[in-house]
C-alpha positions in Angstrom: -170.0 -55.8 -72.2 -169.9 -52.9 -70.3 -169.7 -53.9 -66.9 -172.2 -52.9 -64.0 -171.1 -51.7 -60.6 -173.5 -52.0 -57.9 -173.9 -49.6 -54.5 -176.1 -50.5 -51.5 -177.0 -48.5 -49.0 -179.6 -48.9 -45.8 -181.7 -47.0 -44.1 -184.0 -47.2 -40.9 -186.9 -46.1 -40.7 -187.7 -44.9 -37.0 -191.0 -42.8 -36.3 -191.1 -40.0 -33.6 -192.3 -41.2 -30.1 -195.5 -38.7 -29.3 -194.9 -39.0 -25.7 -191.5 -38.3 -25.7 -192.5 -34.1 -24.9 -194.7 -35.1 -22.2 -191.5 -37.2 -20.5 -193.8 -40.3 -20.0 -190.8 -42.1 -21.7 -187.0 -41.0 -22.4 -186.1 -42.2 -25.5 -187.1 -39.9 -28.7 -188.0 -42.2 -31.2 -191.4 -44.6 -30.8 -191.1 -48.3 -29.8 -191.1 -50.8 -32.7 -194.0 -53.5 -33.1 -196.6 -51.0 -33.8 -199.3 -52.0 -36.0 -198.7 -49.2 -38.4 -195.2 -49.9 -38.8 -195.6 -52.1 -42.2 -197.9 -49.8 -43.8 -194.8 -46.5 -42.8 -192.1 -48.6 -44.1 -193.8 -48.9 -47.8 -195.2 -45.4 -47.3 -190.9 -44.0 -46.8 -190.1 -46.6 -49.4 -192.4 -45.1 -52.0 -191.1 -41.6 -50.7 -187.8 -42.8 -51.9 -188.7 -43.6 -55.4 -190.9 -40.1 -55.7 -190.2 -38.0 -59.0 -189.3 -35.2 -56.5 -187.1 -36.6 -54.7 -184.8 -37.8 -57.2 -185.2 -34.7 -58.8 -183.2 -33.2 -55.8 -180.7 -35.5 -56.0 -180.1 -35.5 -60.0 -179.9 -31.5 -59.2 -177.6 -31.8 -56.3 -175.4 -34.3 -58.5 -175.0 -32.3 -61.3 -173.8 -29.4 -59.5 -170.8 -31.4 -58.9 -170.2 -32.5 -62.0 -167.7 -30.6 -64.4 -167.4 -32.9 -67.7 -170.8 -31.6 -69.6 -170.5 -31.7 -73.3 -170.7 -28.2 -75.1 -172.7 -27.5 -77.8 -170.7 -26.9 -80.9 -169.7 -23.6 -81.4 -171.0 -23.8 -85.1 -174.5 -24.8 -84.3 -174.5 -22.2 -81.5 -173.4 -19.7 -83.7 -176.1 -20.7 -86.8 -178.9 -20.3 -83.8 -178.1 -17.3 -82.3 -177.9 -16.0 -86.0 -181.5 -17.2 -87.0 -182.6 -16.2 -83.4 -183.7 -19.5 -82.0 -183.6 -20.8 -78.7 -180.3 -22.7 -77.3 -181.3 -26.8 -77.9 -180.3 -28.3 -74.5 -178.7 -31.8 -75.3 -178.3 -34.1 -72.7 -174.7 -34.7 -71.9 -173.4 -38.2 -71.0 -173.5 -36.9 -67.2 -176.9 -36.2 -67.9 -177.7 -39.6 -69.7 -175.7 -41.2 -66.8 -177.7 -39.8 -64.1 -181.2 -40.8 -66.1 -179.4 -44.4 -65.8 -178.9 -44.9 -62.4 -182.6 -43.0 -61.5 -184.1 -45.8 -63.9 -181.9 -48.9 -62.1 -182.7 -47.3 -58.6 -184.3 -50.3 -56.6 -185.8 -49.9 -53.0 -187.1 -52.8 -51.0 -187.6 -53.8 -47.4 -185.1 -55.8 -45.6 -187.6 -58.6 -44.2 -189.3 -58.1 -41.3 -186.9 -55.3 -40.1 -186.8 -51.5 -40.3 -184.3 -51.2 -42.8 -184.6 -50.5 -45.9 -182.0 -51.2 -49.0 -181.0 -48.9 -51.3 -179.3 -50.1 -54.7 -178.0 -48.2 -57.7 -176.9 -50.2 -60.9 -174.7 -47.6 -62.6 -171.5 -48.6 -65.0 -169.6 -45.6 -63.6 -168.8 -47.0 -59.7 -168.2 -43.4 -58.4 -171.8 -42.2 -59.6 -173.5 -45.5 -58.3 -171.9 -44.6 -55.1 -172.8 -41.1 -54.8 -176.2 -41.7 -56.1 -177.1 -44.3 -53.4 -175.3 -41.7 -50.4 -177.0 -38.6 -52.1 -180.6 -39.9 -52.3 -180.2 -40.9 -48.8 -178.9 -37.8 -47.3 -181.9 -36.0 -49.5 -184.3 -38.0 -48.0 -183.1 -37.5 -44.6 -183.5 -33.7 -45.2 -186.8 -34.1 -46.6 -187.6 -35.2 -43.7 -186.6 -33.2 -41.6 -187.7 -30.2 -43.6 -191.0 -32.0 -43.4 -191.3 -32.3 -40.1 -190.0 -28.8 -39.1 -192.4 -27.3 -41.3 -195.1 -29.1 -39.4 -193.7 -28.1 -36.2 -194.0 -24.9 -37.6 -197.3 -24.6 -39.0 -198.5 -26.3 -35.3 -196.4 -23.3 -33.5 -198.2 -20.8 -36.1 -201.6 -22.4 -35.0 -201.1 -22.3 -31.2 -199.9 -18.6 -31.2 -203.3 -17.5 -33.1 -205.4 -19.8 -30.7 -203.1 -18.3 -27.4 -203.8 -14.7 -28.6 -207.2 -15.4 -29.1 -207.9 -17.2 -25.9 -206.1 -14.1 -24.3 -207.9 -11.7 -25.8 -211.2 -13.5 -24.8 -209.6 -14.0 -21.1 -209.2 -9.8 -20.8 -212.8 -9.4 -22.1 -214.1 -12.0 -19.3 -211.9 -10.1 -17.0 -213.1 -6.8 -17.8 -216.5 -7.3 -17.6 -216.2 -9.3 -14.5 -214.7 -6.4 -12.7 -217.6 -4.2 -14.2 -220.0 -6.6 -12.8 -218.4 -6.6 -9.1 -217.6 -2.9 -9.2 -221.8 -2.2 -9.9 -223.3 -4.5 -7.8 -220.7 -3.9 -5.3 -219.3 -6.9 -4.7 -215.5 -7.2 -3.2 -213.1 -6.2 -5.4 -209.3 -8.5 -5.1 -206.5 -8.9 -7.6 -205.5 -11.9 -9.3 -203.8 -13.3 -6.2 -206.3 -13.1 -3.8 -210.1 -14.5 -3.9 -213.1 -13.7 -2.5 -213.2 -16.1 0.2 -209.7 -15.1 1.8 -211.2 -11.3 1.6 -214.0 -12.2 3.2 -211.8 -14.5 5.4 -209.8 -11.4 6.4 -212.7 -9.1 7.2 -214.4 -12.0 9.5 -211.2 -11.8 11.5 -211.2 -7.8 11.7 -214.5 -8.1 13.2 -213.5 -10.5 15.6 -210.5 -8.8 17.0 -212.9 -5.4 17.3 -215.4 -7.2 19.4 -213.2 -8.6 21.4 -211.4 -5.5 22.1 -214.8 -4.0 22.7 -215.8 -6.6 24.8 -212.7 -6.4 27.1 -212.7 -3.1 27.2 -216.3 -3.4 29.0 -215.3 -6.1 31.0 -212.5 -3.7 32.5 -215.4 -0.6 33.3 -217.7 -3.2 34.4 -215.3 -4.7 37.1 -214.1 -1.2 38.0 -218.0 0.1 38.7 -218.4 -2.4 40.9 -215.4 -2.4 43.0 -215.1 1.7 43.4 -216.8 3.6 44.6 -219.0 5.9 42.1 -217.4 9.4 42.6 -214.0 7.3 41.5 -215.0 6.1 38.4 -213.4 7.8 35.1 -216.9 8.6 33.5 -218.1 10.8 36.6 -214.6 12.4 37.2 -214.4 13.3 32.9 -218.2 14.3 33.3 -218.3 18.5 34.5 -221.9 18.0 35.1 -221.7 15.8 37.5 -218.7 17.3 39.1 -220.8 20.7 39.5 -223.7 18.5 40.9 -221.6 16.2 43.5 -219.8 19.4 44.7 
């Protein structure tokens, strides 16, 4: 009997911590114990067994193989003479890859976040390469999926920000127009109406205080000085002529 070799590897499934970007926790991965963890493990097992991922693995391994059988020259010459398309025959490497894909087994490792992957093949190197390539392609596919999701989210947020910016500009223009037409205080983005009103009241208070001090000084001078010595009398030429 042909000996069969088995390659075994395992993958730990860890979800992203949704609170990481908000700095609520310091770990970028989610804590274990969630109710959806079992469902997520089964989902990842189905992905590992999916045809799309296996096609990626087989395509990657084909690139490394150089022992493909060539179509016999005579048969190829007859097909070219009869203008027939070249028939692609399965090589030994292709058959070995197909057999390895069929003998792939993926299962959860008990009550853990680990997924065990086993590959049986008559070629020990192929079994090892298939298991390792499957693991690497699985990780790459997850990263690509998360990157695309982040990219789509970023594009959506950018569009929302552009819309909000346009709406904000329209609202600011409408507000400024209303303020000018209504005679309201026109302020920039660094001040507000309350601050402008307080500043205006302070200026009016200072002016009123200065006027009161000036009038009080003139009143006290009028009480303590003779009429002809008052500044108002001295500066009035008509009164000076009458007094003279």
